[in-house]
OpenMM code with the backbone's topology and positions (N, CA, C; nanometers):
from openmm import Vec3, app, unit

residues = "MET ASN ALA THR ASN ASP ASN THR ALA PRO ARG GLY LEU ARG GLY TRP TRP LEU THR PRO PRO ARG THR GLY LEU ALA ARG TRP ILE ALA PRO TRP GLU TYR ARG HIS LEU ARG GLY TRP ALA ALA MET ARG ILE ALA SER GLY ILE VAL PHE ALA GLY LEU GLY VAL TYR VAL ILE SER ALA THR TRP GLY SER PRO TRP ALA ILE PHE GLY ALA TYR LEU LEU ALA ALA GLY LEU ALA ASN LEU PRO PHE ALA ALA TRP GLU LEU ASN ILE ALA ARG SER ALA SER ALA ALA".split()
positions = [
    Vec3(-2.0827, 1.6414, 2.5895),
    Vec3(-2.0522, 1.6068, 2.4605),
    Vec3(-2.0560, 1.7176, 2.3643),
    Vec3(-2.1344, 1.8063, 2.3842),
    Vec3(-2.1584, 1.9337, 2.2998),
    Vec3(-2.1266, 2.0502, 2.3851),
    Vec3(-2.0370, 2.0408, 2.4784),
    Vec3(-1.9968, 2.1593, 2.5614),
    Vec3(-1.9379, 2.2480, 2.4768),
    Vec3(-1.9226, 2.3671, 2.5353),
    Vec3(-1.8602, 2.4869, 2.4579),
    Vec3(-1.7155, 2.4547, 2.4407),
    Vec3(-1.6390, 2.3871, 2.5297),
    Vec3(-1.4895, 2.3726, 2.5129),
    Vec3(-1.4633, 2.2315, 2.4912),
    Vec3(-1.5572, 2.1645, 2.4276),
    Vec3(-1.5270, 2.0230, 2.4034),
    Vec3(-1.4750, 2.0064, 2.2533),
    Vec3(-1.3472, 2.0348, 2.2377),
    Vec3(-1.2894, 2.0336, 2.1116),
    Vec3(-1.2133, 1.9110, 2.1040),
    Vec3(-1.2708, 1.8017, 2.0172),
    Vec3(-1.2016, 1.6756, 2.0106),
    Vec3(-1.1268, 1.6485, 1.8759),
    Vec3(-1.1065, 1.7612, 1.8129),
    Vec3(-1.0248, 1.7574, 1.6909),
    Vec3(-0.8891, 1.7213, 1.7234),
    Vec3(-0.8197, 1.6548, 1.6348),
    Vec3(-0.6628, 1.6326, 1.6735),
    Vec3(-0.5910, 1.7573, 1.6526),
    Vec3(-0.4944, 1.7727, 1.7319),
    Vec3(-0.4023, 1.8873, 1.7358),
    Vec3(-0.2641, 1.8532, 1.6629),
    Vec3(-0.2200, 1.9289, 1.5768),
    Vec3(-0.0810, 1.9114, 1.5300),
    Vec3(-0.0785, 1.7843, 1.4418),
    Vec3(0.0498, 1.7548, 1.3855),
    Vec3(0.0852, 1.6536, 1.2997),
    Vec3(0.0493, 1.5225, 1.3672),
    Vec3(0.1021, 1.5079, 1.4892),
    Vec3(0.0908, 1.3711, 1.5595),
    Vec3(-0.0570, 1.3492, 1.5656),
    Vec3(-0.1477, 1.4320, 1.5992),
    Vec3(-0.2872, 1.4141, 1.6300),
    Vec3(-0.3517, 1.3767, 1.4894),
    Vec3(-0.3103, 1.4384, 1.3941),
    Vec3(-0.3608, 1.4151, 1.2614),
    Vec3(-0.3212, 1.2676, 1.2188),
    Vec3(-0.1942, 1.2205, 1.2517),
    Vec3(-0.1563, 1.1096, 1.2065),
    Vec3(-0.2317, 1.0004, 1.2731),
    Vec3(-0.2612, 1.0051, 1.4025),
    Vec3(-0.3418, 0.9011, 1.4795),
    Vec3(-0.4913, 0.9109, 1.4499),
    Vec3(-0.5460, 0.9910, 1.3694),
    Vec3(-0.6765, 0.9968, 1.3559),
    Vec3(-0.7562, 0.8751, 1.3079),
    Vec3(-0.7235, 0.8174, 1.2100),
    Vec3(-0.7951, 0.6859, 1.1703),
    Vec3(-0.7979, 0.5681, 1.2846),
    Vec3(-0.8977, 0.5269, 1.3197),
    Vec3(-0.9006, 0.4186, 1.4234),
    Vec3(-0.8410, 0.2879, 1.3609),
    Vec3(-0.7173, 0.2550, 1.3935),
    Vec3(-0.6521, 0.1411, 1.3381),
    Vec3(-0.5988, 0.0589, 1.4470),
    Vec3(-0.5643, -0.0587, 1.4288),
    Vec3(-0.5029, -0.1519, 1.5243),
    Vec3(-0.3939, -0.2410, 1.4520),
    Vec3(-0.3043, -0.2739, 1.5463),
    Vec3(-0.1890, -0.3644, 1.4876),
    Vec3(-0.1179, -0.3074, 1.3794),
    Vec3(-0.0936, -0.4084, 1.2855),
    Vec3(-0.0003, -0.3658, 1.1706),
    Vec3(-0.0588, -0.2669, 1.0788),
    Vec3(-0.1943, -0.2454, 1.0811),
    Vec3(-0.2614, -0.1431, 1.0012),
    Vec3(-0.2050, -0.0054, 1.0323),
    Vec3(-0.1502, 0.0207, 1.1522),
    Vec3(-0.0905, 0.1502, 1.1742),
    Vec3(0.0358, 0.1800, 1.0980),
    Vec3(0.0862, 0.0952, 1.0318),
    Vec3(0.1979, 0.1108, 0.9397),
    Vec3(0.1556, 0.1900, 0.8055),
    Vec3(0.0348, 0.1745, 0.7795),
    Vec3(-0.0188, 0.2250, 0.6610),
    Vec3(-0.0356, 0.3817, 0.7082),
    Vec3(-0.0021, 0.4797, 0.5961),
    Vec3(-0.0143, 0.6253, 0.6247),
    Vec3(-0.1657, 0.6519, 0.6219),
    Vec3(-0.2184, 0.7548, 0.7113),
    Vec3(-0.3483, 0.7917, 0.7149),
    Vec3(-0.4176, 0.8258, 0.5720),
    Vec3(-0.3386, 0.8925, 0.4921),
    Vec3(-0.3991, 0.9346, 0.3600),
    Vec3(-0.4208, 0.8018, 0.2837),
    Vec3(-0.3386, 0.7162, 0.2896),
    Vec3(-0.3486, 0.5870, 0.2146),
    Vec3(-0.4557, 0.5026, 0.2721),
    Vec3(-0.4729, 0.4984, 0.4049),
    Vec3(-0.5682, 0.4186, 0.4904),
    Vec3(-0.6951, 0.4562, 0.4566),
    Vec3(-0.7211, 0.5811, 0.4224),
    Vec3(-0.8595, 0.6380, 0.3964),
    Vec3(-0.9094, 0.5966, 0.2554),
    Vec3(-0.8263, 0.5573, 0.1779),
    Vec3(-0.8579, 0.4998, 0.0325),
    Vec3(-0.7903, 0.3621, 0.0027),
    Vec3(-0.8080, 0.2748, 0.0988),
    Vec3(-0.7308, 0.1597, 0.0854),
    Vec3(-0.7666, 0.0698, -0.0408),
    Vec3(-0.8907, 0.0612, -0.0927),
    Vec3(-0.9159, -0.0166, -0.2027),
    Vec3(-0.8555, 0.0413, -0.3276),
    Vec3(-0.8571, 0.1860, -0.3358),
    Vec3(-0.7982, 0.2452, -0.4452),
    Vec3(-0.6457, 0.2272, -0.4485),
    Vec3(-0.5802, 0.2346, -0.3392),
    Vec3(-0.4424, 0.2013, -0.3385),
    Vec3(-0.4131, 0.0657, -0.3554),
    Vec3(-0.4990, -0.0274, -0.3061),
    Vec3(-0.4620, -0.1642, -0.3414),
    Vec3(-0.4789, -0.1963, -0.4905),
    Vec3(-0.5884, -0.1433, -0.5591),
    Vec3(-0.5943, -0.1537, -0.6968),
    Vec3(-0.4773, -0.0931, -0.7744),
    Vec3(-0.4324, 0.0167, -0.7212),
    Vec3(-0.3115, 0.0697, -0.7845),
    Vec3(-0.1956, -0.0218, -0.7639),
    Vec3(-0.1698, -0.0789, -0.6625),
    Vec3(-0.0583, -0.1787, -0.6287),
    Vec3(-0.0732, -0.2954, -0.7123),
    Vec3(-0.1818, -0.3527, -0.7388),
    Vec3(-0.2079, -0.4680, -0.8193),
    Vec3(-0.1735, -0.4346, -0.9614),
    Vec3(-0.2215, -0.3288, -1.0114),
    Vec3(-0.1907, -0.2772, -1.1502),
    Vec3(-0.0370, -0.2523, -1.1664),
    Vec3(0.0228, -0.1840, -1.0737),
    Vec3(0.1615, -0.1582, -1.0906),
    Vec3(0.2499, -0.2934, -1.0749),
    Vec3(0.2012, -0.3773, -0.9901),
    Vec3(0.2666, -0.4999, -0.9717),
    Vec3(0.2589, -0.5926, -1.0902),
    Vec3(0.1449, -0.5958, -1.1594),
    Vec3(0.1341, -0.6723, -1.2748),
    Vec3(0.2264, -0.6072, -1.3800),
    Vec3(0.2198, -0.4753, -1.3932),
    Vec3(0.3114, -0.4117, -1.5024),
    Vec3(0.4653, -0.4433, -1.4711),
    Vec3(0.4962, -0.4254, -1.3562),
    Vec3(0.6467, -0.4354, -1.3082),
    Vec3(0.6875, -0.5822, -1.3372),
    Vec3(0.6042, -0.6726, -1.2976),
    Vec3(0.6343, -0.8151, -1.3075),
    Vec3(0.6479, -0.8495, -1.4623),
    Vec3(0.5565, -0.7854, -1.5433),
    Vec3(0.5573, -0.8196, -1.6910),
    Vec3(0.6930, -0.7534, -1.7472),
    Vec3(0.7184, -0.6328, -1.6992),
    Vec3(0.8431, -0.5748, -1.7662),
    Vec3(0.9708, -0.6506, -1.7214),
    Vec3(0.9592, -0.6962, -1.5963),
    Vec3(1.0851, -0.7763, -1.5455),
    Vec3(1.0873, -0.9005, -1.6025),
    Vec3(0.9804, -0.9601, -1.6438),
    Vec3(0.9969, -1.1086, -1.7276),
    Vec3(1.0432, -1.0665, -1.8504),
    Vec3(1.0007, -0.9557, -1.9264),
    Vec3(1.0400, -0.9135, -2.0593),
    Vec3(1.1927, -0.8828, -2.0549),
    Vec3(1.2336, -0.8115, -1.9602),
    Vec3(1.3845, -0.7493, -1.9732),
    Vec3(1.4698, -0.8744, -1.9356),
    Vec3(1.4187, -0.9595, -1.8385),
    Vec3(1.5086, -1.0741, -1.8289),
    Vec3(1.5124, -1.1737, -1.9457),
    Vec3(1.4120, -1.1861, -2.0157),
    Vec3(1.4220, -1.2710, -2.1301),
    Vec3(1.4903, -1.2088, -2.2578),
    Vec3(1.4837, -1.0699, -2.2649),
    Vec3(1.5528, -1.0068, -2.3655),
    Vec3(1.6898, -0.9921, -2.3423),
    Vec3(1.7370, -0.9903, -2.2260),
    Vec3(1.8771, -0.9616, -2.1893),
    Vec3(1.9497, -1.0665, -2.1126),
    Vec3(1.8988, -1.1819, -2.1327),
    Vec3(1.9710, -1.3067, -2.0533),
    Vec3(2.1171, -1.3045, -2.0892),
    Vec3(2.1967, -1.3052, -1.9723),
    Vec3(2.3346, -1.3185, -1.9907),
    Vec3(2.4080, -1.1886, -1.9871),
    Vec3(2.3401, -1.0728, -1.9651),
    Vec3(2.3889, -0.9564, -1.9755),
    Vec3(2.3582, -0.8902, -1.8252),
    Vec3(2.4382, -0.7735, -1.7853),
    Vec3(2.3953, -0.7208, -1.6664),
    Vec3(2.2591, -0.6545, -1.6592),
    Vec3(2.2046, -0.6322, -1.7547),
    Vec3(2.0532, -0.5878, -1.7632),
    Vec3(1.9585, -0.6799, -1.6946),
    Vec3(2.0015, -0.8148, -1.7146),
    Vec3(1.9139, -0.9272, -1.6484),
    Vec3(1.8993, -0.8995, -1.4940),
    Vec3(1.9942, -0.8354, -1.4281),
    Vec3(1.9773, -0.8094, -1.2893),
    Vec3(1.8695, -0.6874, -1.2612),
    Vec3(1.8751, -0.6006, -1.3617),
    Vec3(1.7707, -0.4984, -1.3538),
    Vec3(1.6241, -0.5586, -1.3663),
    Vec3(1.6222, -0.6523, -1.4431),
    Vec3(1.4921, -0.7163, -1.4755),
    Vec3(1.4478, -0.7944, -1.3581),
    Vec3(1.5445, -0.8602, -1.2929),
    Vec3(1.5187, -0.9211, -1.1604),
    Vec3(1.4647, -0.8408, -1.0556),
    Vec3(1.5274, -0.7025, -1.0535),
    Vec3(1.4737, -0.6159, -0.9530),
    Vec3(1.3271, -0.5690, -0.9878),
    Vec3(1.3022, -0.5453, -1.1201),
    Vec3(1.1725, -0.5185, -1.1567),
    Vec3(1.0562, -0.6386, -1.1236),
    Vec3(1.1072, -0.7550, -1.1448),
    Vec3(1.0239, -0.8615, -1.1275),
    Vec3(1.0031, -0.8797, -0.9754),
    Vec3(1.0915, -0.8581, -0.8895),
    Vec3(1.0850, -0.8645, -0.7423),
    Vec3(1.0001, -0.7546, -0.6931),
    Vec3(1.0064, -0.6241, -0.7515),
    Vec3(0.9286, -0.5196, -0.7066),
    Vec3(0.7682, -0.5419, -0.7441),
    Vec3(0.7646, -0.6050, -0.8618),
    Vec3(0.6356, -0.6343, -0.8949),
    Vec3(0.5579, -0.7458, -0.8078),
    Vec3(0.6288, -0.8479, -0.7850),
    Vec3(0.5747, -0.9600, -0.6965),
    Vec3(0.5570, -0.9108, -0.5442),
    Vec3(0.6478, -0.8143, -0.5059),
    Vec3(0.6339, -0.7587, -0.3807),
    Vec3(0.4987, -0.6789, -0.3641),
    Vec3(0.4518, -0.6171, -0.4676),
    Vec3(0.3328, -0.5415, -0.4662),
    Vec3(0.2097, -0.6157, -0.4414),
    Vec3(0.2149, -0.7390, -0.4885),
    Vec3(0.0879, -0.8018, -0.5114),
    Vec3(0.0422, -0.8577, -0.3656),
    Vec3(0.1347, -0.9246, -0.2808),
    Vec3(0.0774, -0.9613, -0.1483),
    Vec3(0.0588, -0.8349, -0.0551),
    Vec3(0.1323, -0.7331, -0.0693),
    Vec3(0.0961, -0.6135, 0.0114),
    Vec3(-0.0441, -0.5627, -0.0363),
    Vec3(-0.0821, -0.5667, -0.1575),
    Vec3(-0.2160, -0.5144, -0.2166),
    Vec3(-0.3193, -0.6106, -0.1468),
    Vec3(-0.2990, -0.7362, -0.1487),
    Vec3(-0.3875, -0.8382, -0.0780),
    Vec3(-0.4139, -0.8061, 0.0558),
    Vec3(-0.2999, -0.7744, 0.1298),
    Vec3(-0.3065, -0.7498, 0.2681),
    Vec3(-0.4037, -0.6156, 0.2836),
    Vec3(-0.3793, -0.5050, 0.2015),
    Vec3(-0.4688, -0.4076, 0.2318),
    Vec3(-0.6049, -0.4263, 0.1887),
    Vec3(-0.6411, -0.5131, 0.0939),
    Vec3(-0.7752, -0.5457, 0.0631),
    Vec3(-0.8363, -0.6293, 0.1777),
    Vec3(-0.7538, -0.6996, 0.2409),
    Vec3(-0.8070, -0.7745, 0.3574),
    Vec3(-0.8310, -0.6810, 0.4696),
    Vec3(-0.7532, -0.5882, 0.4972),
    Vec3(-0.7821, -0.4815, 0.6040),
    Vec3(-0.9120, -0.4055, 0.5642),
    Vec3(-0.9254, -0.3675, 0.4235),
    Vec3(-1.0365, -0.2913, 0.3942),
    Vec3(-1.1707, -0.3829, 0.4041),
    Vec3(-1.1591, -0.5029, 0.3861),
    Vec3(-1.2661, -0.5981, 0.3872),
    Vec3(-1.3128, -0.6140, 0.5387),
    Vec3(-1.2136, -0.6184, 0.6287),
    Vec3(-1.2498, -0.6361, 0.7666),
    Vec3(-1.2985, -0.5023, 0.8327),
    Vec3(-1.2412, -0.4010, 0.7817),
    Vec3(-1.2748, -0.2820, 0.8403),
    Vec3(-1.4361, -0.2273, 0.7985),
    Vec3(-1.4803, -0.2697, 0.6816),
    Vec3(-1.5987, -0.2308, 0.6415),
    Vec3(-1.7048, -0.3209, 0.7128),
    Vec3(-1.6669, -0.4553, 0.7520),
    Vec3(-1.7634, -0.5523, 0.8151),
    Vec3(-1.7802, -0.5018, 0.9646),
    Vec3(-1.6849, -0.4444, 1.0075),
    Vec3(-1.7140, -0.3964, 1.1635),
    Vec3(-1.8078, -0.2729, 1.1725),
] * unit.nanometer
topology = app.Topology()
chain = topology.addChain("A")
for resn in residues:
    res = topology.addResidue(resn, chain)
    for name in ("N", "CA", "C"):
        topology.addAtom(name, app.Element.getBySymbol(name[0]), res)
């Protein structure tokens, strides 16, 4: 374990990328994001609320014009962030219990 040539540090980019012990779909999350899952999930929740609110505002203010499509994209981006943040929080919760 503590031998002189026992270097268990990851080598290169691929070794660094694989360092956090993750399983399944959690491997899709970048390592720098995986190390701070709760913070990134909070950021996603906040941005999801902001984007969804802006989307609703833009749709209601520009109904009938092409800008309503932009509002729909904002709304979709905001609503897509929320389940992803819930998934990240679920991973963080299960990782801390193990």
